[in-house]
C-alpha positions, 0 to 999 in steps of 0.5 A: 242484167237483162239491160247489160246483156242487151247493150252487149248484143247491140254493140256486137251487132254493130261490129258484125255489120262493120266487118260485113261492110268491109269484107263483102258489101263494100262501098254501099254497106259503108254508106249504110253504116254512116247513115245508121250512125247519124240516125243514132246520133240524132236520136240521142240528141233528141232524148237529151232535148226531152230531158231539158224540156222536162227540166225546164217545165218542172222549174216553171211549175215549181216558180208558179207554185211559189207565186200562188203560195204568196201571201196576197194571192188565193185560189177558191176551190173552183179556181183549184179545179181550173188549175188542174184541169178538172173545171172549166169556168165560162169565159169572163170578160169585160162584157159580163156586166149586167148593165142596162136599163130594164126590169128585174127578173125573178125565176123560181126563187132566183133573182137575176139583176138586170137594171141600170148600173149605179156603181161597179168596182173590181179594183182594176186600178188598185195595187196589190197590198193597197187599200182600195181608192174608192172604198172607206173604212174604220178598220183595215184591209188590202187588195189581194188576188183571188183566182184571176180577179182582185178582192178587198181583204178585210182585217179586224173589226169595223165597217167598209163602204164604197164611195157611191156617187149618190144615195141609192134609189127605192129599188136596187140590187147589190151584187158581189162575191164573198170569199172566205178562207182558212176558217175553222170553228175552234178559231173563228167563233166570233167571226161575222159578216154583215150587210147594213142598209142605212141612211147615212154614208158613215164608217161607223154604226149608223143611228138608223138601219137594218142588217142581215148578218152571217156567222162565219163559223165553219162546221160550227154555227153557220146555220142561220142569218141574223135579221135586226133593225135598229133606231127605227120604229119598226123592230126586227131581231130574229134568226132566219135558219139556213145552213150555208157551212159547205159554202164557207172556205170558198166563193159565195155569189151574194145578191141583196135585193131592195124593193121598197121595204122588202129585203131579199137576199140570195146566195149563189142565186138561191133565196135565203132571206125574204122580209116584206118590211125590214127597211122603213123611215127611208133607210137603205139609201146607203150600204155598209159591209161589216166584219168582226174579228178577222184575225190576220194572224191566224191567216183568216180571209174574208174578202169582197169582190166584183161589186155591182149595184143596179137600179131595179124596177118593174117586172119583165112582162110589164116592161115588155108591154110598155110602148117604148120597150126596154133594153138590157145587158142581162144577155151577155156574149163572148167577146167579139162574138155572137155566141150567147153565154150561159149565164144569160139563159135565165133571163132568156127563159123568162122572156121566152116563157112570156112569149110562149104563154102570150102568142099575141106578143110580137117583139123586135130584137135590137142589138147594140155595141159600144164604139171599140173597134171598127164601126162596120164590124160593130154594126154587123156584130149587132145584127148577128147578136140580135139574130142569135137572141131570136134563134134562141127564142125559136129553138127553145120556146117554139116562138115563130120567126114571124113574131121575131124581128131583128135589127142591129144599130152597132154603135150608132145609138150610145146612152153616153160618151163611151168614156170609160168601162162602165159606160161602154158596158152600158151601151152593149145591150139588147133592146126589145120593142113590141110590134 
């Protein structure tokens, strides 16, 4: 009722103005009416354009939702929050691989893999729906997308092994993301995931080995790890209590660390298993991933992503005090920037604590880059990155700048030929020497 009255009122107002223009104000009022009519037409056009834009935006959103609901594309809880603007992940780029030659670091029960990378696979060149080219299995699987990266979705019951270029050393760390989806206690009680440390690169159960197994019973019995050894003189068969139920149906970052006979397991950087003598008789030179009862007809997802294996070594203090020093890529920077990424702070905090406790240690910080880009720009970037590290140690731990020398060497001292992504990542490093 009010809308109709308002429109009629406007109509008669325009009529009154028109009559006024023709009877009393003459040409100037007529020009005013023309300008007013033009303004009204432009306003109507803008309103129509907004309607078209809103319709196009809705069509685009519907198309994106359709794509994200496709069978080979999944989102974690974090990815869903990121999509709705509730959560922002730190920048992910090709410089994030912790590749270098340095010590392993343990901080308050957490472990930071910090050694020379032996193997890395993010399935970049594998097509969605195919089994990855660098893996073997006696079951089934395919490459899918989880959030903004690719993952190996497992199927059925069987073993999955990466094709390692050589056997693993005595000390190493295995990092990967485990993505589970649509798990439910009533339908997934037989479902399990395990890591086996074995003596042969086989795609069946090895004669000798040790395993850490996780039941994947969401809101069921996902409150322990099964530890077992087989074919060895030293026998293990035990349950280690730890409730990881809330981590299921989402992404879990898993790190397994082997130091001689000792094996530790970390979930999202929290240590959950620590067995001093789990491996013996030369087992652990190869790894297997094992799944049981992954029923695709129930839309179950158990997927492995972002696998990286690093050779680990001595603790940070010992490395630091050696004459030759050490280099590391545990210090990560944003692409083409000297801004340190938050994931680097744990390593830098460990280094800062050592320098804070021992005032006699003075270090030289040397930045290195790969060969991508302009040589002069790389030189400047390496210098600025070294200065950023020094500034962090000074500002957060009170280390005097006189104890921190900085130097940049750009791309002038590569560790390899820079011929592929792994080699380039190894060359992006920060070196430390005492003086």
